[in-house]
Each structure stands twice: as structure tokens, then as C-alpha cells.
N, C-alpha and C positions, 0 to 999 in steps of 0.2 A: 368952101365949109362941107360940102358934102364929102371931100375928100379926107377931111379932118375926122368926120363922125366915122366911115369906113375905117380910118386906123385904129381910133379909139374902140370901136366894136370888136376889131382882130385882136388887139392886145387883152382885153377883156377876158375873149374866150380862152386864148393862150393860158392866162393864169386860171381862170377855172378849171382846164384840163389837167394843169400841173397839180394842183390841190387834191383831185379825182384818184391821180395814180397812186398816193400815199409814198412815193419817192422824190425827194427832193431833189435828187442827181438824174432823174429821168427814168427810162424805161430800161429795163434789164436786157442784157444782149439777145439779140435774136427777136427783139421787139416783143418779147412776151411782157406781161405786168408781172411785178413781185408781189407775191402775197404778203399781207400785213400779217405781223406777229411773229414771222418764221425768223430767228436770230441769223440763221447761216446766209439768210439771202438769196436762197437758190430757189427755182422757179420750182411751183408744186403743180403737177399735171393730176388731172382726176381721171383714171382710167375706167373703161367700162367694164364692168364683170364679164369673167371670162365664160364664153359659151362651151368650153370643153370640161365634159363632166369628172368629179373626182375619180382617181383612180385607187382602188381598195389595196391597201397593204398587205391583204392577206391573199398568200399562193393558192388559189383555186385547186380542190383536190380533183386529181383526175378519174373521169367516170369509171365504173367497171366496165363498162361496156367498151371502153377504149383499150382493155388490156386484151393482149395477145392471146388468142385460143390456142389449148395445147393440141398439137397434133394427133389426130387418132390414127391408130394402125389401120393400113388397109389390108393386111394379109388376113385370109379367111382363116377361122378357127378351124383345127384339124375334125374331121369327123370321127367319132371315136369308133373302133372297130368293135365289131358285135363279139360276143364273148361266146366263144364255141362251148356247145352243150358236152357235159363229160360223156364218154362213150360208156354204154351199159356194162356193167361189172359181171362177170359170170360166178363171181365170187358171192354175189346177193342172191342167185337163184337155188333154192332151197331143193331142188331136185336132183338127187344124185343119180339116179335111175338114166334122167332123160339127158342130163350131162355127158354121162358115160357112153351115150348111144351114139353109133355112127350114124351121119346123115342128118336128116331133118328130125326134130322132133318138139314136144311141148311141155311146160311145166304151169301147175297151176296150184297157187297158193289160196287155199279156203280161206285162213284167218286173216290174212295182209289184203285179200281182196285183189290179186294181183296174177297176172300170167304172164309168160314170156312164150318168143318163137328161138329154137337153138338151132344151131347148124355146127356139127361136130364139135360139140361142146363150147361153143362160143355164142354169145347171144346176137341174134339178127334182127329182133324186133321186141319191144317192149323194155321195162313192162308196162302194160296197160291195165286199165281197171275192168273187173270183171265181176259180175254178181252171182253166186250160185244157188242152190236149193234152198228153200225156207225150211223152217222148223216141220218136220214130219215128213218132207221131201229131201233129207239132204242128199247132197253130191256124194256119189260114193269116192273113196280114197283109194290108191294103189298104182300099179304101174298097168297100162292097157296101151290098145292098138287102134288106128284107125279104120274102122270097118265098113265104112259108107260117106259117101257125100251127095246132099240133094240139094240143088240152087234154092229152088223154090218150095220147100217142105210145109204141109201145112198138117198140125197134129190133130188128129180125130178125136184124139181122148178128151182135148182140151181145147179144141176146136178154135185155135190158135195159129197164125202164119207162125213160121220159123225160117226166114231167109238165110242162105249160107250155113245150111247145117252141115257139120261134120261130126258123124256118128262115131263115139269110141266106146259106147255100152249100147244095147238095145234101149230104145227109148232116150238115151243120154247124148246130147251133144254140144259143140260150140255153135251159137247160133245170134242174130241179130235180135236183140232183146233189150227193156228197160234196163238203166243202170241206176233206179231207184224202187224197184220192187223185185223183190226176190221169186228166183223161178221153181218149178217143180222138179229139179235135181240137174236140170240143163246149166250150162255156163253162158249167160247174158253177155254179151260185147255189145260195143258201138257199131254202127252199120259201117265205118271205115275199118276196124279190127277183125269183124267178121269177115270182110273181105277178102283181109290179108290172109287170115288162117284158112280159108276156103281155097284160094288159090297157091297158098304154099305148101300145106299138108296133102300127104296122098296117102292113099290106103296101105298099111303096114307101118306106120310112122308112129312112133312111141309116143304115148300122153301119158304123163305121171302128174296124179293129184296128191297135194300132201295136205296134211289137216292145218 
């Protein structure tokens, strides 16, 4: 009796399983169940969502920092050559007598406030700025000669120092003086210029002063 009941139970179970599959012909090849409603009878598989991120269809624009830098020149820039100063032109000197005089001479242009040293008609120094006598103490014009040289002369009349004095008239000389204040008849020069005149001019040399 027990065997009969076991057999009946097994048969009933098989019928129930056949009904749940939805396929009267049995299971799909490979043991997979056939999905209901699929006319092709092909097994439907449910795939898990892909973990791979979607790739953008746009091509990334290369960064400007990735561009190849332009090579810079390693050659040093040429050093500009200094422009030589033009040589002093004797044609600019207005003192004809001084230009025609042999040896060393001096020229003074009162209106241009310039003076030169010459050697055999050629400019050897200048022009440099000079300041002559003020109104009432005008520096005399004409052709003169160096009469004396005193390194550290002091004027008693005006109680004033006159370094590097080169006299070409009584009381009238080239010497170191202000280039912003007119003199009492002398020719004011800078310290450097007065030193040059003192060492270059000698007694008897021509000094010409033109208006």
C-alpha cells in the first residue's frame, strides 16, 4: 500500500513540474527554461548592467600645454658698437689768427661761449664751455699772447681764488671758475678744462678772442 502511495505521489509531482514549465514538449536545450510569450522559443537571458562607463563619442581637444614649445635661440645678442664721436673740425673754429699760428694756440668765441686749444691749425682740445666777463667787465677781443701762469692765484681786487690761471692780459686769464656766473673779464673754465689749458699753454702762445 505504501509503495502504491509513493508511486502516485511521484507521478503527481511530475505532472505539476511539467505544467509550471509552460512547455509541453519539455525543457529547452541545455536545461534552461523557455520564457513564455517568446514566439521564437529562444531562451531569454537577463544580463547584469555593464560596469564599463560609456565612452564619449567626442574626440578630446588636446590641451594647449601639450603643444611643443617653440625653440628659443641660444645665440647671444650682438653687443652694439659704441658710435665714435666725430673729430673736432677746425672749420668750426672762428679764430683765423690762432689757426694760422704755428705751435699751440687758443681760441675764445665770446658769443658762442666756447673755447678750443689748437696745435698747428688743428683742434687738439674742445670745444668746451667758457663764461666770459659780465656787462661792465667785458673780456677784451683781439690777438694776445700768454704772459704768465700761476697755479694757485688769488685775486686781491675781488678777494677770490683763481686756480690754474693762464694770463694773456694784465688781470685777464683763463682759470677755474663758475660756469653759471659771469666773470670780471676773465675766462671761466671747468676744473678739468682749466687744468688742460694750464698744462698745454706756455708763455708766448697765441690767444685769440673773437666777439
